[in-house]
C-alpha positions in Angstrom: 3.7 -0.2 -9.6 2.1 -0.1 -6.1 -0.1 -2.9 -4.8 -3.3 -2.1 -3.1 -5.1 -4.2 -0.5 -8.7 -3.1 0.3 -10.4 -4.4 3.4 -14.2 -4.2 3.0 -15.6 -3.4 6.4 -18.8 -2.5 8.3 -18.9 -0.2 11.4 -18.4 -2.8 14.2 -21.6 -1.9 16.0 -24.2 -4.3 17.6 -27.0 -5.0 15.2 -25.0 -3.8 12.2 -22.5 -6.7 11.9 -22.7 -10.5 12.1 -26.5 -10.6 12.6 -26.8 -14.3 11.9 -24.1 -15.0 14.5 -25.7 -12.4 16.8 -29.0 -14.3 16.7 -27.2 -17.2 18.3 -24.7 -15.6 20.7 -26.1 -12.1 21.2 -25.7 -9.0 19.1 -23.2 -7.3 21.4 -21.0 -10.4 21.6 -21.1 -10.8 17.8 -20.1 -7.1 17.4 -17.3 -7.6 19.9 -16.1 -10.7 18.0 -16.2 -8.8 14.7 -14.3 -5.8 16.1 -11.5 -8.1 17.4 -11.2 -9.9 14.1 -11.2 -6.7 12.1 -8.6 -5.1 14.4 -6.3 -8.1 14.1 -6.7 -8.2 10.4 -5.9 -4.5 9.9 -3.0 -4.8 12.3 -1.5 -7.8 10.4 -2.0 -6.3 7.0 -0.8 -2.7 7.7 2.5 -4.1 9.0 3.4 -5.5 5.6 5.3 -3.1 3.3 4.5 -5.0 0.2 1.1 -3.2 -0.3 -0.9 -0.2 0.8 -3.9 -0.9 2.9 -7.2 0.8 2.2 -10.3 0.5 4.3 -13.6 0.6 2.4 -16.3 1.3 5.0 -20.0 1.3 5.4 -22.1 3.2 6.4 -20.5 6.2 4.8 -21.1 8.3 7.9 -19.1 5.8 10.1 -15.6 6.6 8.7 -14.2 7.6 12.1 -14.8 4.5 14.1 -12.1 3.8 16.7 -11.5 0.3 15.4 -10.1 1.8 12.2 -7.3 3.9 13.8 -4.5 1.9 12.2 -5.4 3.0 8.6 -4.6 6.7 7.9 -7.7 8.8 7.2 -6.8 9.4 3.4 -6.8 5.6 3.0 -10.4 5.2 4.4 -13.0 5.4 1.7 -16.8 5.1 1.9 -18.4 2.2 0.1 -21.1 4.5 -1.2 -24.6 3.3 -2.1 -25.8 0.4 -4.2 -25.8 -3.3 -4.2 -22.8 -5.3 -3.0 -21.4 -5.9 -6.5 -21.5 -2.2 -7.3 -19.8 -1.3 -4.0 -17.1 -3.9 -4.6 -16.3 -2.6 -8.0 -15.8 1.0 -6.8 -12.2 0.6 -5.4 -11.1 -1.1 -8.6 -12.3 1.9 -10.6 -11.2 4.7 -8.3 -8.0 3.9 -6.4 -4.5 4.7 -7.8 -3.1 2.4 -10.5 -1.6 -1.0 -9.6 -2.8 -4.5 -8.8 -5.6 -4.5 -6.3 -6.9 -7.2 -3.9 -10.2 -6.8 -2.0 -10.9 -8.9 1.0 -13.7 -9.3 3.6 -13.2 -8.1 7.1 -14.0 -11.2 9.0 -11.5 -13.8 7.8 -9.7 -15.0 11.0 -7.2 -17.3 9.2 -6.1 -14.7 6.7 -2.3 -14.0 6.8 0.0 -11.8 4.7 1.2 -15.0 2.9 -2.4 -15.5 1.5 -2.4 -11.9 0.2 1.1 -12.2 -1.3 0.0 -15.4 -3.1 -3.0 -13.6 -4.6 -0.8 -10.8 -5.8 1.7 -13.4 -7.3 -1.2 -14.9 -9.2 -2.1 -11.5 -10.6 1.3 -11.3 -12.2 0.1 -14.1 -14.5 -3.7 -13.6 -14.6 -6.3 -10.8 -15.0 -8.4 -11.8 -12.0 -8.0 -13.9 -8.8 -10.6 -15.2 -6.4 -10.2 -16.7 -2.9 -12.9 -19.4 -2.5 -14.7 -20.1 0.7 -16.0 -23.6 1.5 -19.6 -22.3 1.7 -19.6 -21.5 -2.0 -18.8 -17.8 -1.7 -15.4 -16.0 -1.8 -13.3 -14.0 0.7 -11.0 -12.3 -1.9 -11.2 -10.9 -5.3 -8.3 -9.2 -7.1 -7.5 -7.6 -10.4 -4.4 -6.8 -12.3 -6.2 -3.6 -13.5 -4.4 -3.2 -16.8 -8.0 -2.7 -18.2 -11.4 -2.0 -16.5 -13.2 -4.9 -14.8 -15.5 -6.8 -17.0 -18.9 -5.1 -17.1 -20.6 -8.5 -16.4 -18.6 -9.1 -13.2 -20.9 -9.3 -10.1 -24.1 -8.6 -12.2 -26.1 -11.7 -11.6 -24.7 -12.9 -8.4 -26.9 -14.5 -5.7 -25.0 -13.1 -2.7 -24.9 -15.0 0.6 -25.7 -18.3 -1.2 -23.7 -21.4 -2.0 -23.6 -20.2 -5.6 -22.0 -16.8 -5.1 -18.6 -17.8 -6.5 -20.0 -19.8 -9.3 -22.3 -17.0 -10.3 -19.4 -14.5 -10.2 -17.2 -16.8 -12.4 -20.0 -17.2 -14.9 -19.9 -13.4 -15.5 -16.2 -13.4 -16.6 -15.7 -13.2 -20.4 -13.6 -15.9 -22.0 -10.7 -13.6 -22.9 -10.2 -12.7 -19.2 -7.8 -15.0 -17.4 -8.6 -16.1 -13.8 -6.9 -18.0 -11.0 -8.0 -19.3 -7.6 -6.1 -18.4 -4.5 -6.2 -20.2 -1.1 -9.5 -21.3 0.3 -10.4 -19.5 3.6 -13.6 -19.0 5.5 -15.4 -16.1 7.1 -17.5 -16.5 10.2 -21.3 -16.3 9.5 -22.7 -18.2 12.4 -21.9 -20.2 15.6 -21.2 -23.4 13.6 -18.5 -21.6 11.5 -17.1 -20.1 14.6 -16.7 -23.5 16.2 -15.1 -25.0 13.0 -12.4 -22.3 13.2 -11.9 -22.9 17.0 -11.9 -19.2 17.8 
């Protein structure tokens, strides 16, 4: 069965992405940084034949941005409307059958080996999460032999130190879960400095 890797992305435009970072280094510079990281991430992941890469984009009208040229048009999907949890669930419900891993679009340290490890964990578990040191997560994956639990992502306080804990609290007991590697996204200048980018 095919494996699917979904990169959750925003149009890399000044004022739309990395606003917290932009408040510190300027919106244009933050957008330039985001575009570079997103391009590198797409380039690395599309080279690997172990999975099909999908790009889940917002806003829905920005599906033709030049930064996304490496992903064929049929594999670019709009995130649609709704809260973050609802938009994250959409690919799990609508993409072709097979294990699926969804990642953020601003994870500079992410390599194919991290994704391969997440898929390996899905061979033994229903769900997998990639924790971040700030209490959130950079990856969520599902084996998809049955629909995602209804309670997943329902009461999550996004962009807080409890986002992963809130998410894990919504997993029913009969669903098995594993943690993948810990990686970080870039939210502000301090996290940028920590990653030495």
